[in-house]
C-alpha positions in Angstrom: 36.1 -34.1 24.6 35.6 -36.6 21.7 33.1 -35.7 19.0 31.3 -38.5 17.2 29.2 -38.3 14.0 27.2 -40.7 11.9 24.4 -40.5 9.3 20.9 -41.1 10.6 18.1 -43.0 9.0 15.9 -40.9 6.8 12.8 -39.9 8.8 9.4 -40.1 7.1 7.1 -37.1 7.2 4.9 -38.0 10.1 1.4 -36.6 11.0 1.9 -33.3 12.8 5.6 -33.0 11.7 6.4 -29.8 9.7 8.6 -30.2 6.6 11.4 -28.2 8.3 11.3 -30.6 11.3 11.4 -33.6 9.1 14.4 -32.2 7.2 16.2 -31.6 10.4 15.8 -35.2 11.6 17.2 -36.4 8.3 20.5 -34.8 9.0 23.6 -36.4 10.6 23.8 -36.9 14.3 26.7 -35.5 16.3 27.5 -36.5 19.9 30.1 -35.0 22.2 31.0 -35.6 25.9 33.8 -35.8 28.4 34.2 -39.6 28.2 33.1 -42.0 25.4 32.9 -45.8 25.5 32.2 -47.9 22.4 30.9 -51.5 22.6 31.5 -53.1 19.2 29.3 -56.2 20.0 26.2 -54.1 20.4 27.4 -51.1 18.2 26.7 -48.8 21.1 28.3 -45.5 22.2 28.1 -44.5 25.8 28.9 -40.7 26.3 29.2 -39.4 29.8 29.8 -36.0 31.4 28.0 -33.0 29.8 26.8 -35.2 26.9 25.4 -33.3 24.0 23.7 -34.8 20.9 22.7 -32.6 18.0 20.8 -33.3 14.8 19.8 -30.3 12.6 18.1 -27.8 14.9 17.6 -30.3 17.7 19.9 -30.3 20.8 19.8 -33.0 23.5 21.8 -32.5 26.7 22.1 -35.0 29.6 24.6 -36.3 32.2 24.8 -39.5 30.1 23.7 -40.5 26.6 23.7 -44.1 25.4 23.4 -44.3 21.6 22.3 -47.6 20.0 23.4 -47.0 16.4 21.9 -50.3 15.0 18.5 -49.7 16.5 18.6 -45.9 15.9 17.6 -45.3 19.5 19.1 -43.4 22.4 18.7 -43.3 26.2 19.5 -40.1 28.0 19.7 -40.0 31.8 20.2 -37.3 34.4 19.2 -33.6 33.8 17.8 -34.3 30.4 17.1 -31.2 28.3 15.9 -31.5 24.7 15.3 -28.4 22.5 13.5 -29.0 19.2 11.7 -26.7 16.7 8.3 -27.5 18.3 9.0 -28.1 22.0 11.4 -27.8 24.9 11.6 -30.9 27.1 13.0 -31.5 30.6 13.2 -35.0 32.2 15.1 -37.2 34.5 15.3 -39.9 31.8 14.4 -40.1 28.1 14.2 -43.0 25.7 14.3 -41.7 22.1 13.5 -43.4 18.8 15.5 -41.4 16.2 13.5 -42.7 13.2 9.9 -41.8 14.2 10.7 -39.2 16.9 8.9 -41.0 19.7 9.9 -40.5 23.3 9.4 -42.1 26.7 10.0 -39.6 29.5 10.2 -39.9 33.3 9.4 -36.9 35.5 9.0 -34.7 32.5 8.1 -31.2 31.6 7.2 -30.2 28.0 6.9 -26.6 26.9 5.5 -25.5 23.6 7.2 -23.0 21.4 6.8 -19.4 22.6 5.7 -21.0 25.9 2.2 -21.3 24.6 1.5 -24.5 26.6 3.1 -26.7 29.2 2.7 -30.4 30.2 4.1 -32.2 33.2 3.8 -35.8 34.1 5.4 -38.6 36.1 5.6 -40.4 32.8 5.0 -38.9 29.4 5.1 -40.8 26.2 5.4 -38.9 23.0 3.9 -40.6 20.0 4.4 -39.8 16.3 3.7 -36.1 15.6 2.6 -33.9 18.5 0.6 -36.6 20.4 1.3 -37.2 24.1 0.2 -39.7 26.7 0.6 -38.3 30.2 0.5 -40.3 33.5 -0.2 -38.4 36.7 0.3 -35.0 35.2 -1.3 -31.8 33.9 -1.8 -29.6 30.9 -2.0 -25.8 30.9 -1.5 -22.9 28.4 0.2 -20.9 31.2 3.5 -22.1 29.8 5.6 -19.3 31.2 4.6 -19.8 34.9 7.1 -21.1 37.4 5.9 -23.8 39.8 2.2 -24.4 40.0 0.4 -22.7 37.0 -2.5 -20.3 37.5 -4.8 -22.9 36.0 -4.3 -26.4 34.7 -6.2 -29.6 33.7 -4.8 -32.4 35.8 -5.5 -36.1 35.4 -4.4 -39.6 36.3 -4.3 -40.4 32.5 -4.3 -37.8 29.8 -4.0 -37.9 26.0 -3.1 -34.6 24.3 -3.0 -34.2 20.6 -1.6 -30.7 20.0 -3.5 -29.7 16.9 -6.4 -31.9 17.9 -8.1 -32.7 21.2 -7.2 -33.4 24.8 -8.8 -36.2 26.8 -8.5 -36.4 30.6 -9.5 -39.5 32.6 -9.8 -39.1 36.4 -9.3 -35.4 35.8 -9.8 -32.1 37.7 -9.5 -28.4 37.1 -6.7 -26.8 39.2 -6.8 -23.1 40.2 -3.5 -21.8 41.6 -2.6 -25.4 42.5 -5.9 -26.1 44.3 -8.0 -28.9 42.6 -11.7 -28.9 42.1 -13.6 -32.2 42.5 -12.6 -34.9 40.0 -14.6 -36.0 37.0 -14.2 -39.4 35.4 -13.9 -38.2 31.8 -13.5 -34.8 30.1 -12.3 -33.4 26.8 -10.8 -30.0 26.0 -9.7 -28.3 22.8 -6.0 -28.3 21.8 -6.4 -27.7 18.1 -6.3 -25.0 15.5 -9.2 -26.2 13.3 -12.9 -25.6 13.6 -15.1 -28.3 14.9 -18.7 -28.7 16.2 -19.4 -27.9 19.8 -20.5 -25.2 22.3 -18.7 -21.9 21.8 -18.4 -18.9 24.1 -21.6 -17.0 24.7 -22.7 -14.0 26.8 -23.4 -13.4 30.4 -24.6 -10.1 31.6 -26.9 -8.2 34.0 -28.8 -4.9 33.4 -31.7 -3.0 34.9 -33.5 -3.2 31.6 -32.8 -6.7 30.3 -32.4 -8.4 33.6 -30.0 -11.3 33.7 -28.9 -12.3 30.1 -27.6 -15.7 29.1 -26.8 -16.4 25.4 -25.3 -19.8 24.6 -24.4 -20.7 21.0 -23.7 -24.1 19.6 -21.5 -24.3 16.5 -21.9 -27.0 13.8 -19.0 -27.6 11.3 -20.8 -29.1 8.3 -17.9 -29.3 5.9 -15.0 -27.2 4.7 -17.2 -24.7 3.0 -20.3 -24.7 5.3 -21.1 -24.2 8.9 -24.1 -23.2 11.1 -24.6 -21.8 14.6 -27.7 -21.9 16.8 -28.1 -20.0 20.1 -30.6 -19.7 22.9 -31.0 -16.1 24.3 -32.7 -15.6 27.6 -33.2 -12.0 29.1 -35.1 -12.5 32.3 -36.8 -9.1 32.2 -37.6 -8.8 28.5 -37.5 -11.8 26.2 -36.7 -15.4 25.4 -35.7 -16.4 21.9 -33.3 -18.0 19.6 -30.9 -17.2 16.8 -29.7 -19.2 13.9 -26.9 -18.7 11.4 -25.9 -20.5 8.2 -22.7 -19.7 6.2 -21.7 -21.2 2.8 -18.4 -19.9 1.5 -17.0 -21.2 -1.8 -14.6 -18.4 -2.5 -13.7 -14.8 -1.9 -16.6 -13.6 -4.0 -18.9 -16.7 -3.8 -20.8 -17.0 -0.5 -24.3 -17.1 1.1 -24.6 -16.0 4.7 -27.9 -15.6 6.6 -28.7 -14.9 10.2 -32.2 -14.9 11.7 -33.7 -14.5 15.2 -37.1 -14.8 16.8 -38.1 -13.6 20.3 -41.1 -13.9 22.5 -41.6 -10.9 24.8 -44.7 -12.0 26.8 -42.6 -11.9 30.0 -41.9 -8.2 29.5 -43.9 -5.7 31.6 -45.5 -2.6 30.2 -43.4 -0.4 32.4 -40.3 -2.0 31.0 -41.5 -1.2 27.5 -42.3 2.4 28.2 -39.0 3.1 30.0 -37.0 2.0 27.0 -38.5 4.4 24.5 -36.4 7.5 24.4 -37.7 8.9 21.1 -41.5 8.9 21.4 -41.9 10.8 18.1 -41.1 7.7 16.0 -43.8 6.9 13.5 -44.4 3.5 15.3 -43.3 3.1 18.9 -45.2 -0.1 19.4 -43.1 -3.0 20.7 -44.8 -6.3 19.7 -44.8 -9.5 21.7 -43.3 -11.6 18.8 -40.3 -10.0 17.2 -37.9 -11.2 14.5 -34.9 -10.0 12.4 -33.1 -11.4 9.4 -29.7 -10.3 8.0 -28.2 -11.9 5.0 -25.8 -11.5 2.1 -24.9 -13.5 -0.9 -22.6 -13.4 -4.0 -22.6 -16.0 -6.8 -20.5 -16.0 -10.0 -22.9 -17.3 -12.7 -20.1 -16.8 -15.2 -16.6 -15.2 -14.9 -18.2 -11.8 -15.4 -21.8 -12.2 -14.4 -22.5 -11.9 -10.6 -25.7 -12.4 -8.7 -25.7 -10.6 -5.3 -28.0 -9.7 -2.5 -27.7 -7.9 0.9 -30.9 -8.1 3.0 -32.0 -6.7 6.3 -35.6 -6.8 7.6 -37.0 -6.5 11.2 -40.3 -6.9 12.8 -40.5 -3.3 14.2 -38.8 0.1 14.2 -37.1 -0.5 17.6 -35.8 -4.0 17.1 -32.3 -3.1 16.0 -31.9 -0.5 18.8 -33.1 -2.8 21.6 -31.2 -5.9 20.8 -27.5 -6.4 21.7 -26.9 -9.5 19.5 -27.7 -9.2 15.8 -25.5 -11.9 14.2 -23.7 -14.8 15.6 -20.4 -14.1 13.8 -18.7 -11.0 12.4 -18.4 -10.3 8.7 -21.9 -9.2 7.9 -20.8 -5.7 7.2 -22.6 -3.9 10.0 -20.5 -1.8 12.3 -23.3 -0.6 14.5 -26.7 -2.1 13.8 -28.3 -0.2 16.6 -27.8 3.2 15.0 -29.2 2.3 11.5 -31.7 4.9 10.1 -33.1 2.4 7.6 -33.2 -1.3 7.1 -32.0 -1.6 3.5 -32.1 -4.6 1.2 -30.5 -4.8 -2.3 -30.4 -7.6 -4.8 -29.5 -7.8 -8.4 -27.2 -9.0 -11.3 -23.9 -7.3 -12.3 -22.3 -8.0 -15.6 -18.7 -6.8 -16.0 -17.1 -6.2 -19.3 -14.1 -4.3 -20.7 -14.2 -0.7 -19.4 -17.7 -0.9 -18.0 -20.5 -2.8 -16.4 -24.3 -3.3 -16.6 -26.4 -3.8 -13.5 -30.0 -4.6 -12.8 -30.9 -4.0 -9.1 -33.8 -3.7 -6.8 -33.8 -1.8 -3.5 -36.3 -2.2 -0.6 -36.1 0.3 2.2 -37.8 -0.3 5.6 -37.9 3.1 7.3 -37.2 2.9 11.0 -38.2 6.5 11.8 -40.9 7.8 9.4 -44.1 6.0 8.3 -43.3 3.2 5.9 -45.9 4.3 3.4 -43.6 7.2 2.5 -40.5 5.0 2.1 -39.1 5.2 -1.4 -38.3 1.9 -3.1 -36.4 1.3 -6.4 -38.0 -1.7 -8.2 -36.2 -2.1 -10.4 -33.1 -0.1 -11.5 -31.1 -0.8 -14.7 -27.8 0.9 -15.0 -25.2 0.9 -17.8 -21.9 2.6 -17.1 -18.6 2.6 -18.9 -15.8 4.3 -20.8 -14.5 4.2 -24.4 -11.5 5.7 -26.1 -12.0 8.3 -28.9 -9.7 9.4 -31.7 -7.0 6.8 -31.0 -6.7 7.8 -27.3 -6.7 11.5 -27.8 -10.0 11.7 -25.8 -12.3 9.3 -24.1 -16.1 9.2 -23.4 -17.7 8.2 -20.1 -21.4 7.3 -20.0 -24.0 6.5 -17.4 -27.5 5.5 -18.5 -30.2 4.5 -16.1 -33.8 3.4 -16.1 -35.5 3.2 -12.6 -39.0 2.8 -11.3 -39.6 4.6 -8.0 -42.4 3.2 -5.9 -44.0 4.2 -2.6 -47.4 3.5 -1.1 -48.2 7.2 -0.7 -46.5 10.2 -2.3 -44.9 11.0 -5.6 -43.5 8.0 -7.5 -43.1 6.8 -11.1 -40.4 6.1 -13.7 -37.2 8.0 -14.7 -34.8 7.6 -17.6 -31.6 9.5 -17.1 -28.3 9.7 -18.9 -25.0 11.5 -18.3 -22.6 11.2 -21.3 -19.4 13.2 -21.2 -16.2 13.6 -23.2 -12.8 14.3 -21.7 -9.6 15.4 -23.4 -6.6 14.8 -21.2 -3.4 16.6 -21.9 0.2 16.8 -20.6 2.9 19.4 -21.0 6.1 17.3 -20.5 7.0 16.9 -16.9 5.6 20.3 -15.9 1.9 20.1 -15.9 -1.1 18.0 -16.9 -4.8 18.4 -16.9 -8.1 17.8 -18.7 -11.1 19.4 -20.5 -14.5 17.9 -20.2 -18.0 18.6 -21.6 -21.2 16.6 -20.8 -24.9 16.8 -20.3 -27.1 15.4 -17.5 -30.6 14.6 -18.7 -33.6 13.0 -17.3 -37.2 12.1 -18.5 -39.9 11.5 -15.9 -43.4 9.9 -15.9 -44.7 10.5 -12.3 -47.9 10.9 -10.4 -49.1 11.2 -6.8 -49.2 13.7 -4.0 -46.3 15.8 -2.7 -44.9 15.1 0.7 -44.6 17.9 3.3 -41.7 17.9 5.7 -41.8 19.3 9.2 -38.1 19.7 10.1 -36.5 19.0 13.4 -36.6 22.0 15.8 -40.1 23.1 14.7 -43.6 22.1 15.9 -42.1 20.4 18.9 -39.9 18.0 16.9 -36.9 17.1 19.0 -35.2 14.1 17.3 -36.4 13.7 13.7 -38.5 15.2 10.9 -42.2 14.6 10.4 -43.9 13.7 7.1 -47.4 14.2 5.8 -49.2 14.2 2.4 -49.4 17.5 0.6 -51.1 18.8 -2.5 -51.4 16.7 -5.7 -48.7 16.9 -8.4 -49.5 17.3 -12.1 -49.0 13.8 -13.5 -47.5 13.3 -16.9 -44.2 13.2 -18.8 -41.6 15.8 -18.1 -37.9 16.1 -18.8 -34.8 18.2 -18.5 -31.2 18.4 -19.9 -28.5 20.3 -18.1 -25.2 20.8 -20.0 -21.9 21.4 -18.1 -18.2 21.9 -18.9 -15.1 21.4 -16.7 -11.4 21.8 -16.9 -8.5 21.3 -14.6 -4.7 21.6 -14.3 -2.2 20.1 -11.9 1.6 19.8 -11.4 3.9 17.8 -9.2 7.0 19.1 -7.4 9.1 16.7 -5.5 12.4 16.4 -3.6 14.3 13.4 -2.3 16.4 13.4 0.9 19.0 10.8 1.8 18.5 9.5 5.3 20.5 6.2 5.3 19.0 5.1 8.6 18.5 1.6 10.0 14.8 1.8 9.0 14.5 4.5 6.3 17.0 5.0 3.5 15.3 7.9 1.7 12.5 10.4 2.2 10.5 12.0 -0.7 8.2 15.0 -0.3 5.8 16.0 -3.1 3.8 19.2 -3.5 0.9 18.9 -5.9 -1.0 22.2 -6.6 -4.2 21.9 -8.5 -7.1 24.0 -9.9 -10.4 23.0 -11.4 -13.2 25.0 -13.0 -16.8 23.8 -13.5 -19.6 25.7 -15.3 -23.3 24.7 -15.2 -25.9 27.2 -16.7 -28.9 28.3 -14.8 -31.8 26.0 -15.8 -35.1 25.9 -13.8 -35.6 22.4 -12.3 -38.1 23.3 -9.6 -41.0 21.5 -11.3 -39.3 18.2 -11.4 -39.6 15.4 -8.8 -36.8 15.0 -6.3 -36.0 11.3 -5.7 -32.2 11.3 -5.3 -29.0 13.2 -6.2 -29.5 12.7 -9.9 -32.6 14.9 -10.0 -30.8 18.2 -9.5 -27.6 19.7 -11.0 -27.3 23.1 -9.5 -26.1 26.0 -11.6 -22.5 27.1 -10.8 -19.4 28.8 -12.1 -17.1 27.2 -9.6 -13.4 27.4 -9.2 -11.7 24.9 -6.9 -8.1 25.3 -6.0 -5.6 24.0 -3.5 -2.7 21.7 -3.0 -1.8 18.2 -1.7 1.6 17.4 -0.1 2.7 13.9 0.7 5.7 12.4 2.5 7.0 8.9 1.4 9.7 6.7 3.0 11.9 4.3 1.1 12.6 1.4 3.6 16.0 -0.1 4.0 16.1 -3.7 2.9 16.3 -5.2 6.4 13.2 -3.1 7.5 11.2 -4.1 4.5 8.6 -6.8 4.5 7.9 -9.3 1.7 4.8 -8.4 -0.3 1.8 -10.5 0.8 0.8 -13.2 -1.6 -2.4 -14.6 -0.1 -5.3 -13.1 1.8 -6.3 -15.0 4.9 -10.0 -15.4 5.8 -10.8 -14.5 9.3 -14.0 -15.0 11.3 -15.2 -15.8 14.8 -15.3 -19.5 14.2 -12.9 -20.2 11.4 -9.3 -18.9 11.0 -6.2 -20.1 9.3 -3.1 -21.0 11.3 -0.3 -18.5 10.8 3.2 -19.9 10.3 5.9 -19.1 12.8 9.6 -19.4 12.2 11.7 -20.8 15.0 11.3 -21.4 18.7 12.9 -18.0 19.5 10.4 -15.9 17.5 9.2 -13.0 19.6 7.7 -9.5 19.5 8.6 -7.1 16.7 12.0 -5.6 17.1 12.0 -2.0 18.3 13.1 -0.7 14.9 10.2 -2.4 13.1 7.6 -1.3 15.7 8.7 2.3 15.1 8.7 1.9 11.3 6.1 4.0 9.5 3.0 2.4 8.2 0.4 3.5 5.6 -0.1 2.8 1.9 2.7 0.5 0.8 4.0 -0.1 -2.7 6.8 -2.2 -4.1 8.8 -0.9 -7.0 11.9 -2.6 -8.4 12.2 -4.7 -5.2 12.2 -1.6 -2.9 9.4 -1.0 -0.4 7.9 2.5 -0.2 5.5 3.6 2.6 3.5 6.7 2.8 4.1 8.6 6.1 1.8 11.6 5.8 -0.7 13.4 3.5 -2.0 17.0 3.8 -4.6 18.7 1.5 -5.7 22.3 1.6 -8.5 23.4 -0.7 -11.2 26.0 -1.2 -14.0 26.8 -3.7 -15.1 30.1 -5.2 -18.2 30.6 -7.3 -18.1 33.6 -9.6 -21.9 33.9 -9.9 -23.6 32.1 -7.0 -23.6 32.0 -3.2 -22.0 29.0 -1.5 -23.0 29.6 2.1 -26.3 30.4 3.9 -24.8 33.8 4.7 -24.6 34.6 1.0 -20.8 34.3 0.5 -19.5 33.2 -2.8 -16.4 31.8 -1.1 -16.5 28.4 0.6 -14.8 27.3 3.7 -11.2 26.5 3.6 -10.9 22.8 4.1 -7.7 21.1 5.5 -7.4 17.3 5.7 -4.4 15.7 7.4 -3.5 12.0 7.7 -0.4 10.8 9.5 1.0 7.2 9.6 4.2 7.9 11.6 4.7 4.4 13.0 3.0 1.0 13.3 1.9 1.9 16.8 0.0 5.0 16.0 -1.9 6.8 13.2 -4.0 9.9 13.3 -6.1 12.2 11.1 -8.0 15.4 11.1 -10.3 17.6 9.0 -10.9 21.2 9.7 -13.2 23.7 7.9 -12.7 27.4 8.4 -14.9 30.2 7.1 -12.9 33.3 6.1 -16.1 35.3 5.7 -19.0 36.0 8.0 -19.3 35.2 11.7 -18.8 31.5 11.2 -15.1 31.1 11.9 -14.4 27.5 12.6 -17.4 25.6 11.1 -16.3 22.0 11.3 -13.6 20.0 13.0 -12.8 16.4 13.3 -9.8 14.6 14.8 -9.1 11.0 15.5 -6.2 9.1 17.0 -5.3 5.4 17.3 -2.3 4.7 19.5 -0.7 1.5 20.9 2.0 2.0 23.5 5.3 0.4 22.7 5.0 -1.7 25.9 1.7 -3.2 24.8 1.9 -7.0 24.6 -0.4 -9.7 23.2 -0.6 -13.3 24.3 1.2 -15.9 22.2 -1.8 -18.2 22.7 -5.3 -17.6 21.3 -7.3 -15.6 23.9 -10.9 -16.2 22.6 -13.0 -13.0 22.5 -10.8 -11.2 25.0 -9.4 -7.8 24.1 -5.6 -7.9 23.8 -3.0 -5.2 24.1 -3.0 -1.6 25.5 -4.4 1.1 23.2 -6.0 4.5 23.0 -8.7 5.3 20.4 -10.1 8.9 20.5 -12.2 11.0 18.2 -13.7 14.5 18.5 -16.3 16.1 16.2 -17.5 19.8 16.2 -20.1 21.4 14.0 -20.8 25.2 14.2 -24.6 25.4 14.7 -24.7 28.8 13.0 -23.4 27.5 9.7 -25.4 24.3 9.5 -27.9 24.0 6.7 -30.6 23.0 9.2 -29.4 24.3 12.6 -32.1 22.4 14.5 -30.8 19.1 13.3 -27.5 19.4 15.3 -28.9 21.2 18.4 -27.8 18.4 20.6 -24.9 17.0 18.7 -22.5 19.8 17.7 -19.6 18.9 20.0 -19.0 15.2 20.6 -16.1 13.3 22.2 -15.6 9.5 21.9 -12.8 7.8 23.8 -11.8 4.1 24.2 -8.7 3.1 26.1 -7.2 0.1 27.8 -3.9 -0.3 29.6 -2.2 -2.8 31.8 -1.6 -1.1 35.2 0.8 -3.9 36.1 1.3 -7.6 35.2 -2.0 -8.8 36.8 -4.3 -5.8 36.4 -5.7 -3.8 33.5 -8.3 -1.0 33.3 -10.7 0.1 30.5 -12.7 3.3 30.0 -14.9 4.3 27.1 -17.0 7.5 27.5 -19.1 9.1 24.8 -19.9 12.7 25.8 -22.1 15.4 24.2 -20.7 18.8 25.1 -23.5 20.7 23.5 -26.1 19.0 25.7 -23.7 18.5 28.6 -24.8 14.9 28.7 -22.9 11.6 28.9 -24.5 9.5 26.2 -22.8 6.3 27.2 -19.9 5.2 29.3 -18.1 1.9 29.8 -15.8 1.1 32.7 -14.0 -2.2 33.2 -11.2 -3.9 35.1 -9.2 -7.0 34.2 -7.5 -9.5 36.4 -5.1 -11.6 34.4 -2.1 -13.8 34.3 1.3 -12.2 34.2 2.1 -14.2 31.0 -1.3 -13.4 29.4 -2.7 -17.0 29.5 -6.0 -16.1 31.3 -8.1 -13.1 31.9 -11.2 -12.3 34.0 -13.0 -9.1 32.8 -15.7 -7.2 34.7 -17.4 -4.1 33.2 -20.2 -1.7 33.6 -22.0 -0.1 30.6 -24.3 2.9 31.2 -26.1 4.1 28.1 -28.7 6.8 27.3 -30.4 5.2 24.3 -31.4 2.5 25.2 -31.6 3.7 28.8 -29.9 1.0 30.8 -27.0 0.0 33.0 -25.4 -3.4 32.1 -23.0 -5.4 34.1 -20.9 -7.7 32.0 -18.4 -10.5 32.9 -16.1 -12.6 30.8 -13.6 -15.4 31.7 -11.0 -16.4 29.2 -8.6 -19.3 29.4 -5.9 -19.1 26.8 -6.2 -21.8 24.1 -9.6 -22.9 25.3 -11.8 -19.9 24.7 -14.0 -17.4 26.5 -17.2 -17.7 28.6 -19.4 -14.6 29.1 -19.6 -11.3 27.3 -16.7 -9.0 26.7 -17.2 -5.6 28.3 -14.3 -4.1 26.5 -15.0 -4.0 22.7 -12.1 -4.5 20.4 -8.5 -3.2 20.1 -8.1 -1.4 16.7 -4.5 -2.8 16.5 -5.7 -6.4 17.1 -6.7 -6.9 13.5 -3.6 -5.4 11.9 -1.8 -8.4 10.4 -2.5 -10.8 13.2 -4.1 -14.2 12.5 -4.9 -16.2 15.7 -6.0 -19.7 16.3 -9.7 -19.9 17.2 -9.5 -22.7 19.7 -5.9 -23.7 19.8 -2.8 -23.5 21.8 -0.3 -23.2 19.0 1.4 -19.8 18.5 0.1 -17.1 16.1 
């Protein structure tokens, strides 16, 4: 075997070519084979028999390679196989331009990195960058399939710009190798950047809404602005539209607003009445014309002066609960709009300065349960808060001063000036103990008038779901004030021990035990005659001792298990995401050692990575002079809080309160678990709105009704289980379950069941689900079809995987790897 080597021409950085690819094609070319013939007249090498040509990270194999050194071209024939950093190519013959990386291929197959896409054609011409012209071939994102792919776009002529758009002429859509009727012209996405066009919507059927179709259209205005409009048709209830506008100039400079308007003249009266579960709301009327607006904004006027606003307003009390689409993209901050008690809007100015800030804010509250004339508004509120050192750092003073005007149509309202100055002296006794001593006074001055508001609590007078309000007797208007002094002190120490592990993932473990004790004294001062607007208006008397300990477990990672500290945050939304870099064609799932590595709070010190594995806190309060429980005990519950981050595939936490006195026993318990099985896999190609990967997410809450402040308020919600789980049964089938069960009422509040038919290599998924809910009272049938790289059609019946947002950045409409 005779090796040959010569320097190549320097390749320019072409469109679509990564810097690493350009560098590799600027390196020398090496050719080997069983037999080599040189023609000096044409300066040509002919290498036959297991011919191999390498340049940087690119390897070309063929039965025969003819290298034209003067023209910087090559012709490979017979079993051609080319492996590059971006693609893997198979062909019967290939003509290669070594300068600009163009190819002419016969009977060719091209696979993208991580098998994210696949192209085949009788003839394929690769242009500069990742641009391809295909004759009599197809394109699919089922790159790992053998033989005919599960789905493909076939065409007589096709242009594919990976990172841009695909165009098919004389094309058809193939399912399992069977073509649908041809169309003369069609386009499809093959890019990773946002662009205008129709995006995936919703399809569903329920006994309450009827058949629902929601189709959005996305408008990419420029790099910092976009808009989305959508038509929403629910055949048994409403017809309407939604609109969204987003302007984002930076992490803390943006303006987003989402609005909707519906006409419900097609809705029957029986349909309206069957949807009202709580008929004790202040206003159960469902109007014909309904609207909702949700918005948020931040604007830096100067480096330290920020204008902000978060707004939410709806046409009626039942709007948020009845709708199933509130915004056309994520990121508005609402986790569950349907369960909101109030529609709150806040707006104001915030000025930050050294060790403090000043804020002027207004708050408007739209009450969705009680009559709005009793809703308390804050128009305006001015707050000054900060800290300053005293006596050269021996002590420091904290201060909060506020002026606020409370307003409501009916009931007590008026102005309040309040202040809470306090001085703290910190101390430290070497490495053994540290603590503080604090003294302060909470004072307030009121100028109020109006009538008192009577409250009829849940569980009385036939109230099943919420309190009832009514006007009471008149208050005595005028100016009143109070000042409540208080003192506090505390002590704490840290005990720690380090254990050498010297494992492949963890090199050292450190356990800390941090006992603490705090004491607070507030004298008995009568405050009953003062208004009660918020938590500032009362400072209850106490002589309270709080004590307990916290223990933590930390892991120092070995260098090979550590990750580089992140340097940039990547924005992520439904319609705009940044492409994540991938390193090398053999990149795959996390290694077993990394998937089992602990997760949690991470710090970097001296180049070493430290992760928190667990934290446990046990604490209790004892009041020397006052009762802390309804039963009259001066000793509080014992509270235990546990959080575990054992691996990247699971984390869990729990809080338990136990009463050592009285009949209470266990008074409160909460436990939650998020778990991703090690066999869970996610597609290398973007899967639209489809849920990805197996997971279990469970939570349980328990409240002892006997020890509740108002037992009637938890009569039907003192033992509640919520479960969400998805798993792949085998390569082509997955199942999803998500029940919410109230043990106290022996009632299933909601349940979701679903099944997924999918590709064995996760390039497509068809999801079918059923949602049965109590409030609103309906059964929905939902369907979603997802083609990898192209997007989703329909409504996902599965929700979201909690692990799907952990460090993953996908491509919103593209076929390139994550």
